Backbone bond lengths (Angstrom), bond angles and torsions (degrees), N, CA, C in turn:
res aa  C-N    CA-C-N  psi(-1)  N-CA   C-N-CA  omega(-1)  CA-C   N-CA-C  phi
1 X - - - 1.446 - - 1.524 109.25 -
2 X 1.348 116.61 178.99 1.446 121.30 -175.77 1.527 109.91 -132.97
3 X 1.347 117.49 83.20 1.480 119.39 178.76 1.520 112.38 -60.60
4 X 1.360 116.32 -37.28 1.454 121.24 177.78 1.534 107.88 -105.10
5 X 1.317 115.36 115.50 1.458 119.95 -176.15 1.514 112.25 -78.08
6 X 1.348 116.13 -38.51 1.463 120.53 -175.21 1.520 108.89 -153.20
7 X 1.324 116.20 139.93 1.467 121.99 176.21 1.528 108.74 -126.84
8 X 1.327 115.47 127.11 1.463 121.70 176.74 1.534 106.54 -125.37
9 X 1.324 115.80 98.74 1.456 119.36 -175.45 1.514 110.40 65.64
10 X 1.329 115.38 -125.41 1.460 120.60 177.92 1.525 112.83 -86.00
11 X 1.334 116.43 -6.31 1.465 121.25 -179.02 1.520 110.36 -89.47
12 X 1.332 116.07 125.48 1.462 121.62 178.50 1.517 109.33 -119.93
13 X 1.323 116.02 135.23 1.470 122.15 177.57 1.518 107.76 -109.63
14 X 1.317 116.29 115.80 1.470 120.88 -178.60 1.520 110.60 -77.35
15 X 1.312 115.85 151.38 1.461 120.83 178.72 1.529 111.52 -62.84
16 X 1.338 115.14 -41.66 1.462 119.29 -179.37 1.522 110.68 -65.34
17 X 1.324 116.97 -44.99 1.461 120.49 179.46 1.520 112.61 -61.86
18 X 1.333 115.76 -40.90 1.455 120.73 -179.24 1.523 110.89 -64.76
19 X 1.330 117.10 -49.28 1.468 120.52 -177.80 1.527 111.82 -71.78
20 X 1.328 117.29 -29.09 1.453 119.59 175.45 1.527 110.35 -66.68
21 X 1.336 116.52 -43.11 1.461 121.14 176.82 1.522 110.96 -64.77
22 X 1.334 115.89 -44.20 1.472 119.92 178.19 1.518 110.80 -61.06
23 X 1.336 116.52 -40.82 1.458 120.62 178.45 1.500 112.35 -62.54
24 X 1.341 116.91 -41.21 1.466 121.39 178.61 1.525 110.33 -63.43
25 X 1.333 116.69 -46.02 1.482 119.89 -177.82 1.526 110.98 -63.50
26 X 1.330 116.70 -44.22 1.462 119.79 179.60 1.524 111.26 -67.18
27 X 1.338 115.97 -40.03 1.478 120.34 178.81 1.522 110.08 -64.08
28 X 1.340 117.11 -44.14 1.466 121.02 179.32 1.523 110.95 -61.98
29 X 1.325 116.13 -38.62 1.473 119.88 179.01 1.523 110.62 -64.89
30 X 1.328 117.40 -44.84 1.468 121.11 -179.76 1.528 110.90 -64.48
31 X 1.328 117.39 -42.56 1.467 121.32 177.60 1.519 110.48 -62.22
32 X 1.336 115.76 -41.90 1.470 120.58 178.67 1.530 111.19 -62.83
33 X 1.344 117.26 -41.60 1.460 120.48 179.43 1.535 111.13 -65.92
34 X 1.307 117.17 -39.84 1.458 120.32 177.70 1.519 111.11 -65.92
35 X 1.340 116.16 -41.18 1.460 120.21 178.07 1.514 111.23 -63.50
36 X 1.327 116.44 -38.61 1.468 120.91 177.94 1.523 110.67 -65.86
37 X 1.318 117.14 -36.72 1.474 121.41 178.49 1.525 111.29 -62.33
38 X 1.340 115.82 -35.55 1.474 120.36 -178.53 1.526 112.37 -98.74
39 X 1.331 116.99 14.74 1.480 122.65 175.84 1.521 112.96 57.11
40 X 1.319 117.04 40.81 1.463 121.38 172.77 1.519 109.65 -90.23
41 X 1.300 116.76 161.58 1.467 122.53 -179.26 1.526 109.12 -65.70
42 X 1.347 116.39 111.18 1.456 120.59 -170.91 1.526 112.92 -66.62
43 X 1.323 116.87 -41.98 1.467 119.92 -178.29 1.519 111.22 -66.36
44 X 1.316 116.63 -39.75 1.470 119.72 177.33 1.524 111.15 -64.08
45 X 1.328 116.29 -39.39 1.461 120.02 179.31 1.516 111.52 -65.19
46 X 1.336 117.28 -41.16 1.471 120.25 177.45 1.525 110.77 -66.09
47 X 1.336 117.21 -40.21 1.469 120.06 175.90 1.522 110.53 -60.10
48 X 1.334 115.99 -42.94 1.458 120.27 179.43 1.524 111.90 -64.39
49 X 1.335 116.69 -37.81 1.466 120.83 178.31 1.527 110.85 -62.59
50 X 1.326 116.32 -43.51 1.479 120.73 180.00 1.528 110.54 -65.45
51 X 1.347 116.39 -45.44 1.463 120.44 -179.42 1.533 111.34 -64.35
52 X 1.326 117.06 -39.62 1.467 120.64 178.43 1.516 111.37 -66.30
53 X 1.350 115.96 -37.88 1.470 119.96 178.18 1.523 111.12 -61.78
54 X 1.330 116.26 -47.78 1.469 118.82 179.82 1.531 111.58 -69.68
55 X 1.332 116.69 -29.59 1.471 119.28 172.91 1.512 111.53 -64.15
56 X 1.350 116.29 -38.64 1.455 120.78 176.36 1.520 112.08 -66.70
57 X 1.344 117.25 -42.11 1.467 120.64 177.96 1.526 110.47 -62.10
58 X 1.341 116.40 -44.01 1.465 120.73 -179.58 1.533 110.45 -64.07
59 X 1.332 116.80 -46.25 1.460 120.37 179.95 1.516 111.91 -64.66
60 X 1.329 116.72 -40.46 1.471 120.29 178.26 1.512 112.45 -64.45
61 X 1.341 115.86 -37.14 1.463 119.11 179.57 1.530 111.78 -70.90
62 X 1.320 116.97 -43.34 1.473 120.39 -179.61 1.528 110.23 -62.65
63 X 1.330 116.80 -44.74 1.462 120.67 179.25 1.526 110.83 -60.63
64 X 1.326 116.45 -45.05 1.463 120.45 -178.28 1.528 110.93 -64.10
65 X 1.329 117.26 -42.82 1.461 121.07 -178.74 1.534 110.71 -66.05
66 X 1.329 117.23 -42.65 1.465 120.85 -178.08 1.538 111.56 -62.95
67 X 1.323 116.84 -42.05 1.472 120.30 -177.02 1.526 113.27 -88.80
68 X 1.342 116.77 -3.11 1.463 120.88 176.62 1.528 110.86 -133.54
69 X 1.331 115.63 38.09 1.460 120.31 -175.91 1.526 113.78 -59.32
70 X 1.331 120.86 -37.20 1.467 119.77 178.90 1.527 113.84 -57.80
71 X 1.336 117.32 -26.89 1.462 120.10 177.85 1.514 111.16 -67.14
72 X 1.331 116.34 -35.13 1.469 121.32 -175.42 1.535 110.94 -93.29
73 X 1.308 116.64 -63.51 1.469 120.14 177.51 1.508 114.91 81.58
74 X 1.332 118.32 -13.03 1.460 121.01 179.51 1.525 109.07 -150.95
75 X 1.330 115.51 154.58 1.460 120.36 -179.91 1.519 111.65 -67.75
76 X 1.320 116.35 -31.30 1.470 120.65 -179.65 1.526 110.80 -61.20
77 X 1.324 117.39 -45.45 1.473 120.89 178.64 1.524 110.94 -66.54
78 X 1.332 116.25 -35.78 1.459 119.80 -179.41 1.525 111.93 -65.02
79 X 1.332 117.27 -28.90 1.464 121.55 -179.20 1.515 112.60 -82.95
80 X 1.335 117.88 -20.68 1.474 121.20 -177.14 1.531 108.81 -87.79
81 X 1.327 115.45 83.18 1.471 120.26 -176.96 1.520 111.90 -67.30
82 X 1.327 116.49 -33.20 1.474 118.10 -177.85 1.527 112.49 -72.52
83 X 1.338 118.11 -31.65 1.460 120.93 -179.61 1.526 112.08 -91.93
84 X 1.324 116.85 -30.31 1.470 121.75 179.19 1.535 108.17 -126.35
85 X 1.346 116.42 77.93 1.470 119.43 -174.60 1.520 112.38 -71.03
86 X 1.312 114.01 162.65 1.467 119.80 177.34 1.517 111.42 153.33
87 X 1.323 116.34 122.03 1.472 122.81 175.47 1.527 108.21 -134.15
88 X 1.302 116.57 152.73 1.469 121.77 179.45 1.525 109.74 -117.75
89 X 1.320 115.60 136.26 1.466 120.94 -177.66 1.514 111.84 -60.79
90 X 1.339 117.11 -45.92 1.467 119.68 -175.05 1.520 111.64 -66.46
91 X 1.313 116.91 -37.87 1.457 119.69 176.11 1.512 111.96 -65.90
92 X 1.332 116.46 -37.19 1.466 120.39 178.60 1.534 110.76 -65.67
93 X 1.323 116.69 -39.93 1.471 120.58 178.10 1.526 109.96 -61.72
94 X 1.327 116.19 -48.60 1.466 120.68 -177.69 1.526 110.91 -66.09
95 X 1.339 117.42 -46.40 1.462 120.80 -179.24 1.513 111.61 -64.16
96 X 1.322 117.56 -43.52 1.470 120.92 179.31 1.516 111.82 -65.41
97 X 1.342 117.26 -40.27 1.476 121.23 -179.33 1.528 110.73 -65.95
98 X 1.334 116.98 -43.17 1.460 120.46 178.79 1.525 111.54 -64.08
99 X 1.329 115.85 -42.78 1.465 120.14 178.42 1.519 110.62 -64.65
100 X 1.312 117.13 -40.47 1.478 121.15 179.23 1.519 109.94 -62.62
101 X 1.340 117.63 -46.65 1.459 120.79 -178.62 1.528 111.10 -65.29
102 X 1.321 117.14 -46.03 1.465 120.97 -175.90 1.524 112.15 -65.36
103 X 1.326 116.81 -49.67 1.463 120.22 -175.13 1.524 112.31 -78.54
104 X 1.333 118.49 -23.78 1.462 120.01 173.42 1.527 109.93 -64.70
105 X 1.346 116.18 -38.76 1.461 120.33 176.39 1.527 110.52 -67.67
106 X 1.330 116.42 -42.28 1.471 119.84 -178.37 1.520 111.24 -66.40
107 X 1.326 117.58 -37.12 1.456 121.55 -179.35 1.521 112.74 -87.46
108 X 1.341 116.17 0.54 1.472 122.69 177.40 1.536 111.45 58.61
109 X 1.316 114.77 48.58 1.460 121.86 175.68 1.529 108.62 -107.84
110 X 1.339 118.42 146.00 1.469 121.57 179.45 1.524 111.00 -64.81
111 X 1.316 116.88 112.64 1.468 120.28 -170.44 1.517 113.20 -61.84
112 X 1.329 117.55 -46.91 1.466 119.26 -174.34 1.521 111.56 -67.34
113 X 1.325 116.63 -36.99 1.460 119.30 177.53 1.517 110.85 -68.46
114 X 1.329 116.21 -43.61 1.466 120.62 177.25 1.534 110.06 -65.11
115 X 1.331 115.91 -35.95 1.470 119.70 178.40 1.525 111.77 -62.04
116 X 1.333 116.67 -36.74 1.460 120.07 176.15 1.530 111.62 -63.46
117 X 1.331 115.96 -44.44 1.469 119.65 179.12 1.523 110.70 -66.03
118 X 1.343 115.41 -41.76 1.462 119.77 -179.13 1.520 111.75 -64.33
119 X 1.337 117.16 -33.06 1.469 120.75 178.94 1.520 111.12 -62.58
120 X 1.342 116.92 -42.21 1.462 120.64 177.77 1.526 109.69 -64.78
121 X 1.352 116.08 -47.03 1.449 119.80 179.25 1.522 113.13 -62.25
122 X 1.324 115.83 -37.89 1.470 119.67 -179.63 1.527 111.13 -64.79
123 X 1.321 116.91 -41.90 1.469 119.93 178.64 1.529 111.35 -63.72
124 X 1.335 116.61 -37.31 1.464 119.88 176.20 1.523 110.29 -64.12
125 X 1.339 116.11 -46.73 1.464 120.12 179.59 1.502 113.35 -62.74
126 X 1.346 116.44 -41.58 1.468 120.24 179.20 1.529 110.89 -66.49
127 X 1.333 116.84 -36.42 1.453 120.75 179.26 1.527 110.73 -62.51
128 X 1.325 116.91 -50.47 1.461 120.39 179.56 1.529 111.31 -68.69
129 X 1.330 116.62 -36.99 1.458 119.72 177.02 1.520 112.18 -61.39
130 X 1.331 116.63 -36.00 1.461 121.10 177.41 1.530 112.16 -66.81
131 X 1.340 116.80 -32.33 1.467 119.25 175.06 1.515 110.20 -64.49
132 X 1.342 116.23 -44.03 1.464 120.07 176.62 1.520 111.78 -63.96
133 X 1.332 115.56 -37.43 1.471 120.42 177.54 1.533 110.40 -64.36
134 X 1.322 116.66 -40.32 1.460 120.77 178.45 1.525 111.16 -63.46
135 X 1.337 117.11 -45.30 1.456 120.51 179.09 1.537 111.46 -66.15
136 X 1.337 116.32 -31.73 1.457 120.82 -179.47 1.504 113.92 -81.67
137 X 1.339 117.78 -11.41 1.463 120.83 177.32 1.496 114.86 86.20
138 X 1.337 118.45 25.49 1.467 120.24 178.75 1.525 109.36 -109.56
139 X 1.331 115.22 166.96 1.459 121.90 175.24 1.529 111.14 59.04
140 X 1.324 116.93 46.44 1.459 120.03 -177.46 1.529 110.38 -92.07
141 X 1.333 115.22 162.35 1.455 121.43 -178.92 1.516 112.52 -98.56
142 X 1.316 115.25 -167.56 1.464 120.89 179.13 1.522 111.06 -69.77
143 X 1.336 115.05 162.41 1.461 120.28 173.83 1.530 109.96 -62.38
144 X 1.323 115.95 141.04 1.455 119.70 -175.76 1.517 110.48 -152.75
145 X 1.319 115.67 150.74 1.468 122.72 174.65 1.511 112.37 -105.05
146 X 1.333 116.53 11.70 1.462 120.45 178.76 1.530 110.62 -65.15
147 X 1.339 117.65 153.69 1.474 119.91 -176.60 1.523 114.47 -59.41
148 X 1.345 117.40 -30.10 1.462 119.61 -177.60 1.530 113.17 -93.82
149 X 1.321 118.25 5.93 1.468 121.43 174.13 1.528 108.90 -68.80
150 X 1.332 116.57 146.46 1.465 121.49 -175.41 1.529 109.90 -132.50
151 X 1.324 115.01 160.23 1.456 121.16 174.06 1.532 108.62 -83.88
152 X 1.333 116.58 137.45 1.459 120.34 -179.65 1.520 110.23 -127.78
153 X 1.325 114.13 157.04 1.462 121.34 -174.65 1.524 110.42 -65.81
154 X 1.326 116.58 133.41 1.449 122.03 171.94 1.504 116.26 84.60
155 X 1.341 118.28 0.85 1.456 121.13 179.21 1.528 109.95 -130.30
156 X 1.325 115.41 155.71 1.457 121.30 -178.38 1.517 109.81 -94.07
157 X 1.324 115.91 137.86 1.464 121.31 177.19 1.517 112.59 82.31
158 X 1.319 113.81 173.24 1.465 120.30 179.11 1.523 110.19 -84.26
159 X 1.330 114.53 142.33 1.464 120.47 -176.64 1.526 110.70 -124.30
160 X 1.328 115.47 158.88 1.455 120.55 174.42 1.530 109.13 -69.26
161 X 1.323 118.92 128.19 1.475 121.17 -178.34 1.529 111.61 -80.60
162 X 1.329 116.41 70.31 1.467 120.39 -175.68 1.521 111.79 -60.95
163 X 1.337 116.89 -38.04 1.468 119.16 -179.98 1.517 111.33 -61.30
164 X 1.327 116.49 -42.67 1.456 120.78 -179.99 1.526 111.17 -68.08
165 X 1.313 116.64 -38.17 1.472 120.56 178.31 1.528 110.34 -64.71
166 X 1.338 116.47 -43.76 1.457 119.91 178.33 1.517 111.05 -65.66
167 X 1.339 117.09 -36.73 1.464 120.61 179.65 1.522 111.01 -59.51
168 X 1.326 116.66 -42.90 1.479 120.87 -179.77 1.522 110.31 -66.93
169 X 1.336 116.86 -45.08 1.470 120.96 -178.41 1.529 110.39 -62.53
170 X 1.330 117.24 -46.42 1.457 120.52 -177.46 1.532 111.89 -69.87
171 X 1.320 117.26 -32.00 1.483 120.15 176.76 1.532 109.97 -65.94
172 X 1.329 117.44 -44.70 1.468 120.83 177.69 1.530 110.66 -64.15
173 X 1.337 116.61 -40.25 1.462 120.76 178.78 1.526 111.08 -64.76
174 X 1.336 117.06 -40.62 1.461 120.76 178.83 1.530 110.93 -62.20
175 X 1.336 115.16 -41.37 1.473 119.61 179.11 1.534 110.05 -63.78
176 X 1.311 117.32 -42.57 1.472 120.75 -178.90 1.521 111.25 -69.29
177 X 1.315 117.60 -41.53 1.457 119.81 -179.12 1.526 111.81 -72.04
178 X 1.338 116.61 -29.97 1.473 119.01 175.75 1.533 109.66 -62.93
179 X 1.332 116.79 -40.10 1.452 119.93 177.08 1.528 111.40 -61.89
180 X 1.342 116.18 -37.17 1.453 119.76 177.72 1.517 112.14 -73.26
181 X 1.338 118.09 -30.88 1.455 122.49 -177.39 1.524 112.24 -69.34
182 X 1.329 117.66 -33.27 1.463 120.60 -178.77 1.522 112.37 -81.26
183 X 1.336 116.89 -10.01 1.464 120.76 176.28 1.538 109.52 -97.41
184 X 1.314 115.52 166.24 1.465 119.19 -179.79 1.531 109.67 -65.53
185 X 1.317 116.08 132.91 1.463 122.07 178.56 1.520 108.68 -159.70
186 X 1.310 116.40 157.71 1.468 118.67 176.35 1.528 109.21 -76.69
187 X 1.315 115.49 146.93 1.460 121.05 -178.55 1.508 111.90 -60.88
188 X 1.313 116.91 127.47 1.455 122.35 179.61 1.525 113.28 104.83
189 X 1.335 118.10 -10.60 1.469 120.60 -177.93 1.526 110.57 -66.30
190 X 1.338 117.25 -47.53 1.465 121.46 -178.76 1.525 109.93 -66.26
191 X 1.329 116.24 -40.91 1.466 120.87 179.02 1.533 110.57 -61.56
192 X 1.319 117.38 -45.02 1.467 120.11 -179.62 1.523 111.17 -63.31
193 X 1.328 116.98 -40.74 1.468 120.19 178.64 1.528 110.98 -63.28
194 X 1.332 116.32 -41.34 1.470 120.43 179.56 1.532 111.51 -64.89
195 X 1.327 116.31 -41.52 1.470 119.84 179.69 1.535 111.22 -63.58
196 X 1.323 115.57 -44.21 1.478 119.47 179.68 1.528 110.37 -63.30
197 X 1.332 116.18 -44.61 1.470 120.21 -179.25 1.529 111.05 -63.55
198 X 1.330 116.66 -47.06 1.464 120.36 179.40 1.530 111.08 -57.78
199 X 1.327 115.60 -45.91 1.455 119.92 -179.25 1.517 113.03 -62.03
200 X 1.325 116.58 -44.47 1.468 121.15 -179.17 1.528 110.70 -64.73
201 X 1.341 116.67 -47.62 1.476 120.30 -178.68 1.517 111.08 -62.49
202 X 1.316 116.85 -45.41 1.478 120.20 -179.12 1.531 111.46 -67.13
203 X 1.324 117.23 -36.04 1.457 120.44 178.68 1.519 110.18 -64.99
204 X 1.330 117.22 -43.08 1.470 120.81 -177.88 1.523 111.01 -69.68
205 X 1.337 117.36 -48.40 1.470 120.47 -177.21 1.519 112.82 -67.65
206 X 1.333 117.44 -20.67 1.460 120.10 179.39 1.537 111.63 -63.60
207 X 1.325 117.19 -26.62 1.463 120.29 179.06 1.533 111.54 -66.21
208 X 1.320 117.29 -27.17 1.470 121.20 -178.30 1.519 112.95 -106.09
209 X 1.327 116.86 5.76 1.456 120.12 -178.50 1.532 110.10 -84.72
210 X 1.339 115.68 133.14 1.465 120.76 -177.43 1.526 110.42 -87.57
211 X 1.318 115.92 67.34 1.451 121.13 177.10 1.525 108.87 -154.84
212 X 1.312 115.19 154.18 1.457 120.35 -179.68 1.523 108.55 -98.26
213 X 1.318 116.70 88.44 1.468 122.07 -178.65 1.521 109.82 -138.80
214 X 1.349 117.27 70.67 1.471 119.77 -177.34 1.517 113.27 -62.48
215 X 1.357 117.15 -23.02 1.463 119.49 -179.89 1.534 111.64 -66.30
216 X 1.347 116.86 -19.71 1.458 120.14 -178.85 1.530 111.61 -63.85
217 X 1.340 117.49 -33.25 1.459 119.53 178.30 1.528 110.67 -64.28
218 X 1.322 116.15 -43.35 1.455 119.84 179.16 1.521 111.71 -66.36
219 X 1.329 117.42 -39.60 1.467 120.86 179.70 1.527 110.70 -68.00
220 X 1.342 117.00 -38.18 1.464 120.25 177.14 1.519 110.46 -64.42
221 X 1.331 116.84 -42.95 1.463 120.50 176.76 1.516 112.09 -62.35
222 X 1.348 116.37 -37.42 1.464 120.98 177.83 1.520 111.31 -61.95
223 X 1.355 115.94 -39.82 1.468 119.68 177.82 1.522 110.77 -61.87
224 X 1.336 116.78 -44.66 1.470 120.52 -179.61 1.532 110.26 -61.89
225 X 1.329 117.02 -46.79 1.466 121.27 -179.32 1.530 110.29 -63.40
226 X 1.347 116.67 -40.83 1.465 120.55 178.27 1.516 111.02 -62.24
227 X 1.342 116.08 -42.41 1.463 119.78 179.00 1.515 111.99 -62.19
228 X 1.334 116.51 -43.17 1.467 120.87 179.01 1.524 110.23 -64.52
229 X 1.345 116.69 -41.40 1.462 120.52 179.90 1.532 110.97 -64.04
230 X 1.337 116.97 -43.80 1.470 120.61 178.24 1.531 110.44 -60.42
231 X 1.321 116.40 -42.77 1.464 120.66 -178.16 1.533 110.96 -60.90
232 X 1.332 117.08 -47.84 1.460 119.06 -176.22 1.513 112.02 -74.51
233 X 1.319 117.90 -31.88 1.466 119.86 177.76 1.525 110.59 -68.39
234 X 1.313 116.64 -44.67 1.455 120.56 -176.48 1.528 112.78 -78.09
235 X 1.320 118.05 -33.63 1.461 120.79 -179.02 1.517 113.20 -83.20
236 X 1.360 115.26 -14.91 1.461 122.01 -178.54 1.531 112.85 61.27
237 X 1.316 115.31 25.08 1.466 120.20 173.76 1.526 110.05 -82.04
238 X 1.304 115.75 160.91 1.469 120.97 179.27 1.523 108.94 -97.46
239 X 1.325 116.22 120.10 1.455 121.20 179.04 1.529 110.68 -64.65
240 X 1.325 116.40 -40.68 1.460 120.65 -179.52 1.532 111.46 -65.06
241 X 1.336 115.20 -38.00 1.460 119.38 179.14 1.529 110.73 -66.31
242 X 1.333 115.99 -42.43 1.462 119.63 177.78 1.531 111.60 -65.34
243 X 1.331 115.18 -36.11 1.468 119.68 177.80 1.528 110.64 -65.97
244 X 1.323 115.09 -38.17 1.463 120.35 177.70 1.536 110.74 -65.38
245 X 1.337 115.95 -39.74 1.467 120.32 178.80 1.532 110.57 -66.53
246 X 1.327 115.86 -38.51 1.476 119.79 177.59 1.522 110.45 -63.27
247 X 1.327 115.94 -39.95 1.452 119.47 176.85 1.514 112.09 -64.86
248 X 1.360 115.54 -34.91 1.457 119.81 178.07 1.511 112.68 -66.37
249 X 1.329 116.87 -30.94 1.465 120.92 177.87 1.529 109.97 -65.13
250 X 1.329 115.76 -35.57 1.471 120.32 -179.39 1.522 111.10 -73.77
251 X 1.342 115.77 -39.89 1.474 118.95 -173.62 1.528 113.70 -90.00
252 X 1.329 117.49 -25.08 1.462 120.99 -177.41 1.528 110.55 -102.46
253 X 1.332 116.47 122.78 1.460 120.46 179.80 1.509 112.14 -67.14
254 X 1.339 118.14 -37.30 1.465 121.60 -179.37 1.523 111.36 -64.96
255 X 1.320 115.60 -46.10 1.475 119.41 178.21 1.520 110.84 -63.21
256 X 1.306 115.53 -36.96 1.462 119.58 -179.47 1.527 110.46 -64.47
257 X 1.331 117.00 -41.15 1.457 120.87 179.00 1.527 111.55 -65.08
258 X 1.342 116.47 -42.06 1.472 120.74 178.86 1.523 110.48 -63.62
259 X 1.326 116.17 -43.18 1.463 120.28 -179.57 1.520 111.85 -64.93
260 X 1.333 116.40 -42.99 1.475 120.10 178.42 1.526 111.40 -64.52
261 X 1.335 116.84 -38.66 1.472 119.90 178.29 1.521 110.82 -64.80
262 X 1.337 116.35 -40.96 1.476 120.46 178.30 1.527 110.50 -65.07
263 X 1.338 116.10 -41.45 1.466 120.29 179.63 1.532 111.11 -64.68
264 X 1.331 116.68 -40.83 1.467 120.22 178.22 1.523 111.40 -63.85
265 X 1.323 116.16 -40.40 1.459 120.65 178.83 1.523 110.74 -64.50
266 X 1.333 117.04 -44.12 1.462 121.10 179.06 1.523 110.58 -63.22
267 X 1.325 116.60 -42.35 1.464 120.80 179.77 1.528 110.94 -65.32
268 X 1.329 116.85 -39.33 1.472 121.24 178.48 1.541 109.81 -63.01
269 X 1.330 116.57 -46.36 1.468 119.87 179.33 1.523 110.86 -62.93
270 X 1.331 115.89 -38.71 1.462 120.58 179.47 1.532 110.59 -63.09
271 X 1.334 116.68 -45.78 1.464 120.48 -178.66 1.532 111.68 -67.21
272 X 1.334 117.01 -39.39 1.469 120.29 178.30 1.521 110.28 -63.82
273 X 1.343 116.59 -41.13 1.457 120.08 178.12 1.517 112.34 -59.76
274 X 1.336 115.93 -43.83 1.477 119.40 -179.37 1.521 111.16 -72.37
275 X 1.337 118.90 -32.21 1.461 120.47 175.85 1.517 111.34 -62.78
276 X 1.345 115.93 -40.81 1.469 120.26 178.65 1.520 110.12 -64.46
277 X 1.344 116.47 -44.11 1.471 119.98 -179.82 1.531 111.21 -63.77
278 X 1.328 116.41 -43.86 1.460 119.78 -179.17 1.521 111.84 -68.14
279 X 1.320 117.90 -34.14 1.480 119.52 177.27 1.517 110.67 -67.10
280 X 1.339 116.59 -38.22 1.475 119.43 175.80 1.517 111.16 -64.80
281 X 1.336 115.99 -40.38 1.459 120.12 178.30 1.527 110.93 -64.49
282 X 1.333 116.45 -40.40 1.466 120.91 179.58 1.530 110.16 -64.12
283 X 1.323 117.36 -42.30 1.465 120.47 178.46 1.529 110.97 -62.34
284 X 1.334 115.60 -40.32 1.460 119.57 179.51 1.526 110.98 -65.63
285 X 1.341 116.35 -44.32 1.462 119.81 -179.38 1.515 112.00 -68.17
286 X 1.338 117.04 -32.95 1.472 119.45 178.39 1.517 111.88 -68.75
287 X 1.343 116.46 -26.48 1.471 120.21 178.96 1.532 111.68 -85.16
288 X 1.332 116.90 -16.36 1.453 120.37 -175.68 1.531 113.56 -59.86
289 X 1.369 120.65 -46.98 1.460 119.25 179.10 1.520 113.40 -60.41
290 X 1.354 116.26 -37.32 1.455 120.32 178.24 1.536 110.57 -64.24
291 X 1.332 115.67 -40.40 1.463 119.97 178.71 1.529 110.99 -65.80
292 X 1.326 116.33 -40.63 1.467 120.01 179.01 1.520 111.34 -64.67
293 X 1.327 116.82 -36.58 1.466 119.81 177.53 1.519 111.28 -65.68
294 X 1.340 115.46 -36.42 1.470 118.78 178.21 1.524 111.68 -69.35
295 X 1.330 115.44 -34.82 1.469 119.51 179.48 1.518 111.74 -74.50
296 X 1.328 117.47 -25.02 1.462 121.70 -178.82 1.530 109.66 -83.29
297 X 1.331 116.26 70.84 1.465 122.61 -176.51 1.526 108.50 -82.36
298 X 1.309 116.36 124.48 1.462 121.44 179.07 1.521 109.44 -103.73
299 X 1.322 117.48 146.74 1.463 120.07 -178.32 1.518 111.01 -69.79
300 X 1.304 114.77 143.35 1.467 120.53 173.40 1.522 108.50 -84.64
301 X 1.347 117.91 165.10 1.478 119.53 179.55 1.509 113.58 -56.30
302 X 1.348 117.19 -29.16 1.464 119.32 -179.75 1.521 112.04 -71.64
303 X 1.362 116.46 -22.78 1.459 119.34 179.23 1.516 112.82 -80.85
304 X 1.325 118.29 -12.32 1.455 121.71 -177.64 1.524 109.36 -92.71
305 X 1.279 116.87 121.45 1.469 121.74 179.11 1.511 108.37 -105.32
306 X 1.285 115.81 116.71 1.449 119.80 179.97 1.523 110.18 -84.98
307 X 1.324 115.05 145.78 1.474 119.86 177.96 1.532 110.38 -71.41
């Protein structure tokens, strides 16, 4: 892996720092574009994105220091982020969410609508941040002999690339939720979907993570419950009624057949959509070598002037 992406003299740029910054810039751009689409105050939205980002950094740092205090041992070391690096995902989520809620109220921006935009941006940032984490050798999984297991910095043997796996999942989720964000939806729908997805992914990957953090299971479950609560509060649907309908699917053969037919249709449409996208990508990639050959223009003998 490559913990240090670039060194210029005494200045070193870490892979994690670079991709974290890149993730923030891309996330801020996407949030700004969504805000512009819905005619929200663009400058206020950008200010909120910056404040939420630093709120996430602060929360992630505090969480990491509290749960890894023996590594630091003093407040001075805890404050020196460049010399003693370390951020925690759960602290970043909490710090960013609190900053988003507080400053959205102060800037008089619609919280649920902004929360939907921030959810898309957050998934983009987490995806790119995970790539930097993978290159830096953090957030690794158990030892494995699977073909996709990789060697990581500071550990013995090949490990499951959990950071890379999460990066792919969150990137696909960000793309899907962005499509939902630009369409008409009730405020909080995209945010609730992101919370549920984050909680489920983190809960599952925690089983293969090589770290002793049992609190992560509870925090992941809290995210899922929070997402479900946001969905039902904002959609004004009845949880008990939906639960009753789910029970009817189990007990009623007719309902079960209708539900399975609907699920098969949705899955078919999903697969067709991805086949079309992948075929377009394949056509583009197949044309790439031809384009590179055209760009690689070599001088003819008439272009060479001899001394």
